[in-house]
N, C-alpha and C positions, 0 to 999 in steps of 0.2 A: 505494500500500500503506500507506503513511504517513498520509493523509488517510481511508483505511477504518478505520484504528485510531481515527484521533479521532471517526467518526462513531459506532463502536461502542461506544467510551467514553462519548459522548453520549446513545446511545439509551435511551430508557425512564426518562429522570428529569428531573426539574423544573430549571430553570437556578436557581443561587443567587440569592436575593434577589427569585423570582418565583412563590416557592409560595401556594399560595392563603390559608391561614390560619396564624396565629401564636398562642401562647398568650396568653390574657386580652385578646383583640381580639375585637369583634365583628363577625359574619358582615356583609359588604357596606360595613365601614367602610374608609376610605382609609388606607395603610401609612404609618409614619414617614416621613421624607425620609431616603433612605439617604445624602445628600450632608451633610444637617447635623446627622443623631441626634438632632431635635427632633421632637417631634409636628407635625403638619400645623396644627394651630391655633394653635401657639406660633408659626410662621412667618408666618401670614397669607398666603401666596403661593397663586397659582393654578398648578395642577400637571396637564399636560396627559396624554393615554392614554400608556400605553405601547405600544410595538410590539414583540411577543414571536415570534421567528423560530422556526421548528421544522423537522426533518428537514433538506431540501437547502438552505434557504435559512437556518438556522443554519449549516450547514457551509461554506456559501460566506462567511459572513461570520467565520470563524475564519481561513479561509483570506487572504482580504482583511488582516485583523489580523495574520496572521503574517508577509504579505509587507510591509506597512508597517513592522512592526519591524524586518525584516531591510534595509530601504531607509533607514529612520532610522539603525539600527547603522553600515549602509555609509557614509553620508554623515559620522557622527560621526568614525569611524578612517579618513575619506578622506586626510587631510594626514599620518596617522602617517609614512608610509616618503617623504614629500616634504619634511620640514623642511631638510634638507641642500640639496636643489635650490632652494627658495625662499630659502634663505640666498643662496646664488651666485647664482640669478637676479636678485635685487632687492637684491645687494649689501649685505648685513646681516648682524647678528650671528645665531646660533642664539636666543639669547633672544629676540630682535625678532622671529625669524621664527616662535617659538612662540606668539605670539598668535592664528596663525588655530587653533590649537589651543583656548588659553586664552579668546580672546573668543567662540569657541564654546559654550564651557562654562558661560561667565558667561549669557550669553542663554539658553541651556538651561537651566540652573538657576533664572532668575527668570521665564521663563514657565511652569516646572511648579509655581510658587505659585499660579499661577492658574488651572488646569485644573480644580480641582474646583468653582471658581465658574463658570467657563465651560461644562462639561459640565451645571451643574445651569441656567444661563441659556437656553443655546441647545442644548442636546442633542448627541450625539455625532454625527451626521452633520454639522451644519454645521462644528463644531471639525475634524472630520477633513478636510473640505473645502477649510479653511482652511490647515492643513498641507500639503496637497498641494501648493495655490496657490504658499505659501511655497517649496517645494522647488522647484518648477519655475522661479520667478522668481530666488530665490537662484543656483540653479544655471547658469541663461543667463547672468546677470550675471558670476559667476566665469567664464565661458567667454571671455568679452570684456572681462575686468578689464586694464586699460592699467597700472595702477599696482597696489603692494603694498597703500595704502589702499583701492582699489577692491576687491581681493580679500577685504581685512576683512570689507568691508560685504559681500559675497558671502555670505560664511562666516556673517556673524550673521542674515543673513534665511534661510539652510538651517537656522540653528539652532532657528529658532521652530519648525521640522518635527519636530526631536527632542525639543523642551522639549512640544509637545502630543502626540506620539505615542507614548512608552513610558509615561506614569501613565494616558493613556485607554486603551491596548487591555490593561492590567492590568485595570481597572475591567470592560472588555466582555468579557475571558477569566473575570472571577470572576463575571459575571451570567448567561454561557452555560454555566457549567460545571453538571454535577450537582451537588445539594448534598453537602458533603462532600467533594469531589472536586476542588475547585479547584487543587490542587497539582499534578496531572498536566497540565493545560494550562498552568499558571506554569511548570513544568520544562520544558516542551516549548519557550515562549516564549523562556525564559533559553539553551536550546540553539540557538533561531532566531537569537536575538543573538551566542552563539558563531560560529555558522557566520557571518555577517556579517563579524565580526571576523577569520575566517579568510581569507576570501575577499576581503575588502577592501586589504590590502598585495600580496598577487597582483594582483588586477586593476589595483589602483591603480599596483603597480610595474611593470606591463606598458606600459599607457597612459603613463605617466612618461617610460620610459626609449625608447619608439618613437614618441609622438605629441608629448610635450612637457607643460608645467603645466597648461596650461590646458584642455588636453582631457580632462582629470580630470574636470571637471563636467559633461559631457555624459550621462553613462549615469545619474547619478540624475535628470537632468532628463527623461530618456524615459522610465524607471521610473516615477516621479512622476505624469508625464501620462498613463501606462495606467492607474495606480490611483485616478486623478482620474475616469476614465470607468468602472472599475470598482465604485467606491464607490457611485455614484448607484444603481446595481442591488441591491448588495450589502448594503449599510450600515442599521442601523436603531436608533431611538433607545432604548436600553434601561432608562433611569434616568428618573424623573420631573423635568418642565420647572419648574423654580422662578424666578420673578423675584428673584434674587438679586442684589444690588449687588457690584460688584468694587470693594474699595478701592485707590485710584489711588496714595495717600501709601504706603500697605504695598507695593506695587511698585516706588515710587520708593528706598524703604529698603532694600528687598530686593537690589534692582539695585547701588544704589550699595555697600551693605556689602561684597557680593561681589566688584565691581568694583575697591574700593581694597584690600582683602586681595590679591587675585591680582597686583594692580599690584607690591603691596610686596613681597610673598614672591617675584615674579620676579626682584625686582632686589635683594633684601636681601644677595648677596654681593658688589655693586659699591657700593651707597650704603647704608650699614648705618642709620645714624640716621634718614635721610628713609625708610625704608624701614618703619622700626619703626614711625615715628607714624602712617604710612597704616593699618599693621596695626591699630594701637591703635585709630584712628579708625572703621575698619570694624567692630571688636568694640561701640564705642558704637551705631554705626548696628544693628547685628543686637540689640541689647538693646532699641532702641526698638522694632524690629519685632517680637519677642517680646512686650513689654510691651502692644503696639497690639492684636495678635493677640487675647491674654489679655483684654482690656476691649471689643472690639466684641461688639455682638451679633451680626454677621453674618461671621465673619472671613474674611481672603484665604485663609488658610491654618490650618484648624482642627488645632490640637497636642493634641487630648485624646488622642489615640493615645499619646503619648509617656507617658500616666498607667500604662500598662502596661506593668512592669516587663520583662516577658520583650521586647516590643515595641522598648522604649527600647533595651535591652542588645543587641538584635539589630542595629539600624541604627548601633551603634557598631561591630560587626563589619562590617558591610555598608562602613561605610566605610574601614576597616581593610584588610580583601581587596579592596576595588576600587583602592585605592593601590597593592597590590603587582601588581595587574593592569594598571594603566596604565603602571607601570615597565617593564614587560615589551614590552607595545604601543608606547611611544613611544622607549624606550631601546636594547632588542634590534635594531631596523632601524638606529639612531644606531651601534650598535658594528658591525653586518656591513658598511654602507655607509663608516665612517669608518675603522674600524681593520684590515676584513679587505679592503675596497677592491671591494666588490660594489657591481654597480648596483642601483639601487631596484626593478628586476623581478626579479634573482637574491635578492635580501635578500626581495622579497616572496614567491618560490618556496619560498623555505629556511625560512620563518615559517608557511607557510600549516599544514603538518601539525602543529606543535606548538600553533598556536592552535585548531586542528580538534579537538584532544585535549579541548579546552575545552567544546566543544559534544556530543561522544560521552561525555563524565561529566556532561553535565547532564541528558542523556536517560536515563541509568543511575541517576543519583540520584533523579529521581522516582519510579523504582520500588521504590528501596530506603527511602526515605523513606517510602512509604505501608505497607510491611510491618514496617520497625524503628525509626522516628521519628528524630528529628533528633540523638539524643544519640551516634551513632556516626559521623555524618557531618563533623558541623563540626569537631570538633577534629581528626580525621583529616584532614579536607581542610585546615587549617592546618598540620598537622605535614607533611604530603606539601609543600606550599608551602615550608616552610622548608628541608627536604630538598634541593627543586628550587634555590632561592636559592642556597644552600652551596655545591653543587656547581657551579652557575653561576658564582660567582666565581672558584674555582680554573680550571674551564675558559676565562673570560675571560683570567686573567691568563697562563695557557700559549698563547692562541690557536691551541685547540683547536675547530674550528670545529662539526666533527659530535658532539662530546661536547656543546659548547655548546649545541646546538640539543637534545641529546636530553635535557639538563639544564633547557632552558627548557620542554621538552612535558611535564615531570613536574611543574614549578611551573604550569602550566594545568590540569593534571589534577586537582592538587589544589585549584586554584579552581572548577573545574567539579563538583567531589564536594560543594564546602560552599556555595557561593554559593547556586544556585537553593533550597537546602533553608532556607536563611534566610530568602528572600525570600517562600517560600510559608508559612512556618510564621508569619512575623511578619504577613501579612495574615489569618490564621485564629486568631491570638490576640486579636485587638481583636474588637470588636462589629462585627455585619456593617454596621450603619448608618454605620460610621466608616471603611470601606473604601475609599470614596473619597479621604478625608482622609489616611488611612495610606500609600495608594497614591503620593500626591502628595509626603508625609513622606519615604517611600522615594527616590523618584526625584531628590528635591530633594538628597539627601544624598550618592547616587550621583554627581551632578553637583558637588557641592562637593568630594568627594572626588577627582574627576576634576580639577577646578582645581588644588588644592591641590596634588596630587602631580605635577600636569604642570609649575605653575610652582615647586615645590619641586625636583624630580630634573633637569627641563630645564636649568632656573637655576643649578644649581649645577655641573652637566656641563660647560654653556657657558663658567662661569668657570672651570673646572676647564683645557678645553678650550685656552681662550685664554692662562692664565697657563703652561701648560705649553709652548704652542708658542712663546710669546715666550722662554721660558727655553732654546728651541733644540732642544724635542724636536719628533719628527717627527709628523706628522698622526695616525699608526697609533697610537703610541704615547701620545699626547694624550689620544685617543678611548679606549683602551681602560683608562688610567688614571682618565677618568672616570667612566666605566661602573662600574669597581670600587668606587669612592669611594662613589658613590650608591647601588650596590647592598648595600654595607652599614646605611646607612640605613633603607632598605627592608626589610632583614632583620631589623635590631633592631623596627620597628614590627609585622612578622608574629609575632616572639615574642610580645610584649605581647598582639595578638591571639589568639593560642592560649591563652593564660593567662586571658584574660577569656572565650572559649568554653567552658570548664569552668563557670564562673558561669553562662552562658547556659544550657547544657542543664539544670540544676537549675532555672534559673527557669521554663524551658516548660515543665517536667514539674509543677510546682506550678501554673501558669497552666491548664494543658488535662494533669489528670491522667489521661485516658482514652486519650491518644495512645500509640502503640505506645514503649517505651522502648528 
């Protein structure tokens, strides 16, 4: 039924970016490059023939894209319920164990910056094949990992898959959607990610409790191998192939900037001055990266979409809201395992329904967005998240697990109301020729938000737990204190996001005055 609705949605309309003629262009002339935003004559690059799937072929490609997103989302959140187990098995601190999450986010963010160039140079099929191979290789290495460093390497290889998949799927769905209706498929894709986030703690907790840490890596290995086979028949190149160079210096700058910032932030509560020095150095590297992109004829990451005020404000809101989501996905399991003494499996079971609320509200928000626009969704979403976080604080203090879970569900629901709306609108307010770059910027900011929130929240909670237990507190009391302390920080960030959302909806209305108010 779900796929039939998608099929009906795509019937009778040409995909975005594949329409026959455009105003001001002579019949038979080649279209401008959707990846560069520049005419082909300026690029001086050879462009290949596009493959335009129709009917069942298009439906199959959409299905493979959705499953790829689900698999990438599952791998990204694979270790969320396993941090306490990783710390125990390898006799390390929570802050050190958090590097299975941090390292993943750093590599993902670095890879994302290259996706627009990779798609242009190699096409969707080849890039997706590489992502599936990386998933299989990383998962198999994780299964046999004999030490914590080897497990970190396995996670870094897996991260290549997520870094390639998320922005590439956005681009593919934009191309496969009927003109003016891309928001529906993008909202569905956000819902698929929500389903992945919901099932990951449940499945991971089950495997972790009954089969051990290493067995976690088997499921993504099998799914990725199946996708690798299906992709051979289902995937098509939807964008022009251009001989576009990949600036390796920019890749080094972006990777080093993100890695040094995360390392400093993760350790800031224990080594203040060295951590601040690292974070300052990372800011300098980031400035060099931005400067280089603005002066390269063929930048690694085209930053021109950020000139659109609505897009820039929307991406700031993406960072803020995603930080709240990461807080819940990482620290809620730690609270249930450390303070309420649940096994990883039980923690995953208890959190599955609250996280599933995100996916449900993603699907609903796509329909509301088409009828009423972004105006009611984004501020209301932030308000609901703030309400959920505030109630979660008091539930955690009182150790009321059922109330705690209901409050977490409310917070996830608010995130589902607002996040896919921002994502869909942001990719539609920029010129279509910049869609690939906009998608890469969006996915990069998501990974930066994930890295910052993971380092900040887990780092502070780890410090709180260590100091509280050293002072004589029980493990349950120490985890409860650390959770509540970090929740107040997250709540302050969300309040700032709500205020900014009021400015954002006005900017969207000015950028696209014909959209529903």
